C-alpha positions in Angstrom: 175.6 185.7 28.8 174.6 188.0 25.7 172.5 186.9 22.9 171.0 189.0 20.2 167.6 187.1 18.6 166.9 189.0 14.8 164.1 189.0 12.8 163.6 186.9 9.0 163.3 189.1 5.9 160.2 189.6 4.1 159.9 187.0 1.2 156.2 188.7 0.7 154.6 190.0 -2.4 154.6 193.4 -3.7 150.9 193.3 -3.7 149.7 190.6 -1.6 145.4 190.4 -2.1 143.4 191.5 0.4 141.0 189.1 2.5 137.8 189.2 1.4 136.1 189.9 5.0 138.0 193.4 5.0 137.9 194.7 0.7 134.7 196.1 1.5 136.2 198.5 4.5 139.4 199.4 2.0 137.2 200.1 -1.2 134.9 202.4 1.3 138.1 204.3 2.8 137.2 202.8 6.4 140.5 201.0 6.5 143.8 201.6 4.9 145.2 199.0 2.3 147.1 196.1 3.6 150.6 197.7 2.7 149.6 200.8 5.2 147.9 198.2 8.1 151.3 196.3 8.2 154.8 197.1 10.2 157.4 198.1 7.9 159.1 194.5 8.7 156.3 192.3 9.9 156.8 188.9 11.2 157.0 186.1 7.9 155.9 182.8 9.0 157.4 179.8 6.8 154.8 177.3 6.0 157.6 174.7 5.1 157.1 170.8 6.1 155.2 168.0 5.5 151.7 168.9 6.6 151.8 172.7 6.1 151.6 174.9 3.2 150.5 178.6 2.3 146.5 179.3 2.0 143.6 180.9 1.5 141.7 183.5 3.3 138.2 182.6 4.7 135.8 180.8 6.7 134.5 180.5 10.1 136.0 177.9 12.8 133.6 176.6 15.0 134.0 175.5 18.8 132.6 174.5 21.5 133.2 175.6 25.4 131.8 174.2 28.6 130.8 178.1 30.3 131.5 181.6 29.1 134.8 181.9 31.2 136.1 179.8 28.5 136.7 182.6 26.2 139.9 182.4 27.7 140.9 180.1 25.9 141.2 182.7 22.8 144.4 184.6 23.8 146.1 181.4 25.4 145.5 179.7 21.8 146.0 182.6 19.6 149.7 182.6 21.2 150.5 186.5 20.0 153.2 187.5 22.7 156.3 190.0 22.3 158.4 186.4 22.4 157.2 183.2 22.2 158.3 179.5 21.7 158.9 178.1 18.3 158.3 174.2 17.7 161.5 173.4 19.2 161.0 175.6 22.3 163.6 178.3 21.6 162.9 181.8 22.2 161.6 183.9 19.3 160.8 187.3 18.8 156.9 187.9 17.4 155.3 191.0 18.3 159.3 192.4 18.7 161.2 192.4 15.7 164.1 191.5 18.0 165.5 191.6 21.3 168.8 191.6 23.2 169.7 189.9 26.6 173.0 190.5 28.2 173.9 188.8 31.3 170.5 187.4 31.9 169.7 190.7 33.3 169.2 193.2 30.6 166.5 192.9 28.2 166.1 195.1 25.6 163.0 195.3 23.2 162.7 196.7 20.0 159.2 196.7 18.4 158.4 196.8 15.1 157.8 200.4 13.3 154.5 201.3 11.9 152.8 198.3 14.2 149.2 198.9 15.2 146.7 198.1 17.7 143.5 196.9 15.8 141.7 199.5 16.5 144.6 201.5 14.3 146.3 203.2 17.0 149.9 203.0 16.9 151.7 200.3 19.7 154.6 202.1 20.8 157.2 202.0 23.9 154.2 204.6 25.3 152.2 201.4 25.5 155.1 199.9 28.0 155.4 203.1 30.1 151.8 203.2 30.8 152.0 199.6 32.6 154.9 200.2 34.1 154.2 203.7 35.9 150.4 204.1 35.4 149.4 200.3 36.5 152.0 198.7 38.1 153.2 201.5 40.0 149.8 202.9 40.9 148.9 201.5 44.6 145.1 201.4 44.2 145.6 199.3 40.8 148.5 197.3 42.1 147.6 197.0 46.1 150.5 194.7 46.3 153.2 196.3 44.3 154.3 195.3 41.1 154.1 191.2 39.8 156.5 188.8 41.4 158.5 188.4 38.1 159.7 191.6 38.2 161.2 191.6 41.6 164.8 189.2 42.0 166.0 189.6 45.6 163.5 191.5 46.5 164.5 194.3 43.7 162.5 195.5 41.0 164.4 196.4 37.8 165.0 199.9 36.4 162.8 200.7 32.9 163.7 202.8 30.5 161.8 204.1 27.6 165.2 204.2 24.8 163.1 205.6 22.0 159.5 205.9 20.8 160.3 202.0 19.7 163.0 200.7 22.0 162.4 199.6 26.0 164.8 197.8 28.5 164.3 196.5 31.9 167.8 196.3 33.7 168.3 194.1 36.8 171.0 194.1 39.1 171.6 190.2 39.5 170.0 187.9 36.7 166.6 186.7 35.8 166.6 183.8 33.9 162.9 183.2 33.7 161.8 186.7 32.7 161.7 185.5 28.7 159.6 182.1 29.8 157.1 184.1 31.8 156.7 186.4 28.6 156.2 183.3 26.3 153.9 181.7 28.9 150.2 180.6 28.0 149.3 183.5 30.2 151.9 185.7 30.1 152.8 188.5 32.2 151.5 191.7 30.3 154.3 194.3 29.9 152.0 196.8 27.5 148.3 197.7 27.2 147.0 200.0 24.9 147.3 203.1 27.1 145.8 205.8 24.4 142.4 203.4 25.1 142.8 202.9 28.8 143.7 206.6 30.2 140.2 207.6 29.8 139.4 205.0 33.0 142.7 205.9 34.8 142.1 209.0 37.8 145.6 210.5 36.5 143.7 211.3 33.1 140.6 211.5 33.7 138.0 213.4 35.5 136.5 212.4 38.9 133.1 213.5 37.4 133.7 211.4 34.3 135.2 208.3 35.9 131.8 208.3 38.2 129.3 208.4 35.5 131.7 205.4 33.7 131.8 203.4 36.4 127.8 203.8 37.0 127.5 203.2 33.2 129.7 199.6 33.8 127.9 198.8 37.3 131.3 198.6 38.9 131.8 200.8 42.3 134.6 203.1 41.5 137.3 203.8 38.9 139.8 200.7 40.2 137.1 198.4 39.1 136.3 200.2 36.6 139.9 200.1 35.0 140.4 196.6 35.5 136.6 195.5 33.9 138.2 197.3 31.0 141.5 196.4 30.5 140.7 192.5 31.7 142.7 190.4 28.5 142.8 186.9 30.6 138.9 187.1 29.1 138.4 189.0 26.0 135.4 190.6 27.4 135.5 194.1 26.1 135.5 194.0 22.3 136.3 198.0 22.6 139.6 197.0 23.8 142.2 197.0 21.3 144.5 193.5 21.2 147.4 192.8 19.0 145.8 189.1 18.6 144.7 187.5 15.5 141.4 187.8 16.1 139.0 190.5 17.9 136.2 190.1 20.0 133.3 191.4 18.9 131.0 189.7 21.6 130.2 191.2 25.4 128.7 188.8 27.7 126.4 187.4 28.8 125.9 185.7 25.1 125.5 182.2 24.2 127.9 182.8 21.0 131.0 184.7 21.4 132.2 185.8 18.0 136.2 186.8 17.1 136.8 188.7 13.6 140.6 189.2 12.0 142.5 192.0 13.5 143.3 193.9 10.2 146.4 195.2 11.6 147.8 191.9 12.7 151.3 191.6 12.5 151.7 188.1 11.1 152.2 187.4 7.0 153.1 184.2 5.3 155.5 183.7 2.7 153.7 185.2 0.4 153.0 188.0 2.0 149.6 187.3 2.9 148.5 189.1 6.0 147.4 186.0 8.6 145.0 185.1 9.9 143.5 182.9 6.8 140.6 182.2 8.9 138.2 185.1 8.8 136.1 184.3 12.2 136.4 182.0 14.9 132.6 181.4 16.7 133.0 179.9 20.2 129.0 178.4 21.4 128.6 178.1 24.9 126.9 174.7 26.2 127.4 172.1 28.7 130.6 170.7 29.1 128.9 167.3 29.1 127.5 167.3 25.9 130.7 168.7 24.0 132.1 165.3 23.0 128.8 164.3 21.6 128.3 167.5 19.5 131.8 167.3 18.5 131.1 163.7 17.0 128.2 165.0 15.4 130.4 167.8 13.4 128.8 170.8 15.3 132.7 171.9 16.0 135.3 172.6 13.6 138.2 172.5 16.2 137.7 170.6 19.3 140.3 170.0 22.1 139.1 171.3 25.2 136.4 169.0 27.3 137.2 165.7 25.3 139.4 163.1 27.2 141.2 160.1 25.8 138.3 158.2 27.1 136.1 160.2 24.4 138.1 158.7 21.4 136.6 155.7 20.2 133.0 157.4 20.0 134.9 160.1 18.0 136.7 157.4 16.1 133.5 155.8 15.0 131.8 159.1 14.4 134.6 160.2 11.4 132.6 157.4 9.0 129.2 159.4 9.5 130.3 163.2 9.8 133.2 165.5 8.2 135.5 165.0 11.3 139.1 163.8 11.6 139.9 162.3 15.2 143.8 162.6 15.5 145.5 162.1 19.1 148.4 164.1 20.4 150.7 163.7 23.3 150.1 165.2 26.4 153.2 167.0 28.0 152.6 166.4 32.0 155.2 164.9 33.7 152.2 162.7 34.7 148.6 162.3 33.5 148.0 161.0 37.0 149.7 161.2 40.1 149.1 160.7 43.9 150.1 163.8 45.9 151.0 162.7 49.7 150.5 165.9 51.1 153.5 166.5 53.7 152.2 169.3 55.4 149.0 167.6 56.7 147.1 168.2 59.8 147.6 164.7 61.1 150.7 164.4 62.5 151.0 160.9 62.6 150.0 161.0 59.3 152.8 163.7 58.2 155.3 161.7 59.7 154.8 158.8 58.3 154.7 160.4 54.6 157.9 162.7 55.4 160.0 159.1 55.7 160.9 158.4 51.8 160.8 154.9 52.2 156.8 155.3 53.0 156.7 157.7 49.6 159.1 154.7 47.6 157.1 151.5 49.0 153.7 153.2 47.9 155.3 154.2 44.5 156.7 150.3 44.1 153.2 148.7 44.8 151.8 150.1 42.0 151.5 148.2 39.0 151.7 150.6 36.5 151.9 148.5 33.4 148.4 146.8 34.7 147.0 150.5 34.8 148.2 151.6 31.6 146.6 148.0 29.5 143.5 148.3 31.7 142.6 152.4 31.7 144.8 153.4 28.4 144.8 150.4 25.9 148.6 150.3 26.8 149.1 153.6 25.2 150.8 155.4 27.8 153.9 155.4 29.3 154.6 154.0 32.6 156.3 156.4 34.6 157.7 158.6 37.3 156.3 162.3 37.7 159.0 163.0 35.4 159.9 165.1 32.4 159.1 163.2 28.7 161.8 162.2 26.3 160.7 165.2 23.8 162.2 167.4 26.7 166.4 167.9 25.9 166.8 167.2 29.3 165.3 163.8 29.8 166.8 160.8 31.1 165.4 157.2 31.6 166.7 157.1 35.0 163.7 159.7 36.0 161.3 158.4 34.2 162.0 154.9 35.9 163.2 156.4 39.7 161.0 153.4 42.1 158.5 153.6 39.1 158.9 149.8 38.5 156.5 146.8 40.4 157.7 145.4 43.1 155.6 144.5 46.7 158.3 142.6 48.0 160.8 145.5 47.8 157.9 147.9 48.8 156.8 145.8 51.8 160.3 145.4 52.8 160.9 149.3 53.0 157.4 149.2 55.3 158.8 146.9 57.3 162.3 149.4 57.9 159.6 152.4 58.1 158.3 150.6 61.3 155.0 150.3 60.0 154.2 146.6 61.4 151.4 144.7 60.0 150.4 141.8 63.1 148.4 140.0 60.5 150.5 139.1 57.1 147.8 139.8 55.1 146.0 142.8 57.0 146.2 146.2 57.5 149.5 147.6 58.9 149.5 149.9 61.7 150.4 153.8 62.1 152.6 154.4 64.9 149.6 155.8 67.1 148.1 151.8 66.7 145.7 153.6 64.0 145.0 151.0 61.0 146.7 151.9 57.4 143.6 153.9 56.1 144.7 156.3 53.4 141.7 158.6 51.9 142.2 159.6 48.8 140.8 163.1 48.0 139.9 163.7 44.0 137.7 166.2 42.5 136.1 163.2 40.5 136.5 165.2 37.2 137.7 162.6 35.0 136.3 159.0 34.9 140.6 158.0 34.7 141.0 159.0 38.3 138.1 156.5 39.8 139.5 153.6 37.1 143.1 154.1 38.5 142.0 154.2 42.1 140.4 151.3 41.9 143.4 149.5 40.7 145.6 151.4 43.2 143.3 150.1 45.9 144.1 146.5 45.2 147.5 147.2 44.8 147.7 149.0 48.6 146.1 145.9 49.8 148.7 143.9 49.2 151.4 146.2 51.0 149.2 146.6 53.7 147.0 149.5 52.9 143.3 150.5 52.6 142.4 153.2 50.2 139.2 155.1 50.5 138.6 158.0 47.7 136.9 161.2 48.8 135.4 163.6 46.1 134.9 167.1 46.6 134.4 170.2 44.2 137.8 171.6 42.9 137.7 174.6 45.3 137.0 172.8 48.3 139.4 170.2 47.0 141.9 172.8 46.7 141.2 174.4 50.1 141.2 171.0 52.1 144.9 170.4 51.0 146.1 173.6 51.9 144.2 173.6 54.9 146.2 170.4 56.0 142.6 168.0 55.9 143.6 166.0 53.1 146.6 163.1 53.8 146.3 162.5 49.9 144.9 163.5 47.1 144.9 162.5 42.9 145.6 165.2 40.3 147.8 165.3 37.1 151.7 165.7 37.7 153.9 168.8 36.6 152.4 170.9 34.3 155.3 171.4 32.1 157.0 168.0 31.1 159.3 168.9 28.0 160.9 171.9 29.8 164.3 173.1 28.5 167.0 174.8 30.8 166.0 177.9 29.8 162.6 177.3 31.3 162.1 178.0 35.4 162.5 174.3 37.5 160.1 176.2 39.8 157.6 173.2 39.9 160.0 170.4 41.2 160.7 172.9 44.9 158.3 174.4 47.3 157.7 177.9 45.6 154.1 177.9 46.0 151.1 177.4 47.6 149.2 175.6 45.2 152.1 172.6 44.7 150.0 170.1 46.3 152.4 168.1 48.1 153.7 170.9 50.6 151.5 173.8 50.4 152.6 175.5 53.6 156.3 175.2 52.4 155.1 176.5 49.0 153.3 179.7 51.0 156.4 180.2 52.4 158.3 180.6 49.8 155.4 182.5 48.3 155.0 185.1 50.8 159.1 185.5 51.5 159.1 183.9 54.6 155.8 185.6 56.1 153.5 182.8 56.1 153.5 178.9 55.4 156.2 177.2 57.2 159.9 176.3 56.0 160.6 172.8 54.7 160.9 170.6 57.1 163.4 168.1 55.5 166.5 168.6 53.8 166.0 167.2 50.4 162.8 170.0 50.2 165.5 172.7 51.3 168.2 171.3 48.8 165.3 172.2 45.9 165.0 175.4 47.0 168.8 176.1 47.3 169.3 174.7 43.9 165.9 176.7 42.3 167.5 179.8 43.7 170.8 178.8 42.3 169.2 178.7 38.9 167.9 182.1 39.2 171.1 183.9 39.7 172.8 182.0 36.9 173.4 183.6 33.6 175.1 180.6 31.9 173.0 177.7 30.2 175.7 174.8 30.7 175.1 175.8 34.5 171.3 176.2 34.6 171.4 172.2 32.5 173.1 171.8 35.3 170.8 172.4 37.9 168.0 171.2 36.5 169.2 167.8 36.4 170.4 168.0 39.9 167.1 169.0 40.8 165.3 166.4 38.6 167.6 163.5 40.2 166.5 165.0 43.5 162.9 165.1 43.0 162.3 161.3 41.7 164.7 160.3 44.0 162.3 161.4 47.0 159.3 160.5 45.0 157.9 163.7 46.4 154.8 162.9 44.1 153.9 159.6 43.1 153.3 159.5 39.1 151.3 156.5 37.1 151.6 156.9 33.6 152.7 159.5 31.3 152.8 160.2 27.9 148.6 160.1 27.8 147.0 160.8 24.3 144.8 163.9 23.9 142.2 163.4 21.3 142.3 166.7 18.6 138.9 167.0 16.4 139.7 169.1 13.3 137.1 169.6 10.4 138.2 167.3 7.5 138.8 170.5 5.1 141.2 172.4 7.8 144.6 172.8 7.0 148.3 173.2 9.0 147.0 171.7 12.0 149.8 168.5 12.7 148.3 164.8 12.8 150.5 164.3 15.9 151.9 167.0 17.9 152.0 167.9 21.8 149.3 168.9 23.9 149.0 170.9 27.5 149.7 174.1 28.9 153.0 175.1 29.1 154.9 175.5 27.3 152.6 174.8 24.2 150.0 177.1 25.4 147.3 174.3 24.0 147.7 174.7 20.5 149.3 178.4 20.6 152.7 177.0 19.7 151.3 175.8 16.2 149.8 178.9 15.2 145.9 179.2 14.5 146.6 182.0 12.8 148.2 179.6 9.9 145.0 177.1 9.6 142.9 177.3 6.8 140.1 175.7 5.0 140.9 173.8 1.5 137.8 173.5 0.1 139.0 170.9 -2.6 139.3 168.4 0.4 136.9 165.7 0.9 
């Protein structure tokens, strides 16, 4: 398959006005005028639509975060990528002017002529070469070798600099999830500001100077120095040039982090105004438990983190007293809450019980999802297996409904068939070794929903001869216990991406990672190339892996679509995870004056990057609003 993705023509005015924040610097000669700061072909953002309109410059967005580490939300929501998703989750060039894909294995990227990093230095192919040669292939900086996204059948691509503005990656075999990796919330970085970072690299800097810089920055050696100064997941280095809409101006530790507009940002609106409209974003650090209360008193202009549906009633009432508006967006997980049977648990008896699909189906059928939806989610969610949402082009009702009806009679029949005897018709069933069927479900206790839902499921399971207890542990211990096999079942969220397209990787449906709670050792086996963990013990899990590998080898959209459906059908029919509800609602609170943020949207990590696909650089304040 061959495809080319081209930029839209610029519809800009010939002399767009400068943001007020930058005028003094331009007039003093400290910054070039806007026309010279923009690429020759900037990205033009269309603001057509009933809830979108061209805006005006100025203003500060205040946000609240529960800890300093949460400044990581800035690059996720800025959503500035080489290639990103549009609102229909199609790929589109962003930092790139255009790109071409041939047979899903040859990727040619064309940069924007005149595009600059935030410090004014040119953004060129040299920034890609620096990452590829001086970072990924430096054995001290990357001890484990290049990132796994670059390895296809254990082979890395050929990287080429074709000219100052063009680079190419060529694999022997298809790499169909490469673009999705570049469009991800925490994308694989192909480029970094090499001109800045070379001062921290042993190839370009003297040993004596590196030792001096390491000591000054409180680290042991040049490797730790380079890692600290180049960290982009959390923008902690105000001196690190960026391509994002806003620049970090605050180094930690701090109780407040300020981000200011990037004067060399590459996007403009249809009238030629350079984005972002908003001058500053200020993130205030406080207790996560108090964020809902502070949001309700108008202390945040835009809030979605540290809020949940349980906060909605309070926040909605606060609308009457403070200048905020509370909207409800749909969460994109395959399940807002799901039970995760650990098919790799150390308890051999429980493991064999849970490996029996009849038991997993019975546990799913025993749950009264409609009761849970009404009692916990006010009937506003959707009873569902852990499956994809109607907003996905791959959606079929059969995936949502697979073994998700409420049928305790069928559940009991399946458990009888599986050999879990019940001596007393109203008592507990017995495991094959004679123990009572007492199921301990591990929880982090981070959400009130978990405890409310598990309380209802406890009653549901009692009717099929299972007793359920909840054990709460801190998230780090929670995951460690699951990986070590100490946990038999856990409660967590379902699929991260409930709105996939066939171009997105179906890796979540197969044992591919050690952080998959239902089969951590099987996932580790795949992740390690067979060097660690344990190979899947059941044919259906192996079949999912085979299908995933076939998807990775495919360069035909029709074939990848068919593989997705085969995997969804098998995954939901085998009930490897037990979804409860999906399409749950997420409060998004904004200032009444804030524009271009829709009343309804999709909220999640993958693929929306929280608010990222809705382009926060286009948000603006309408001071005439009431």
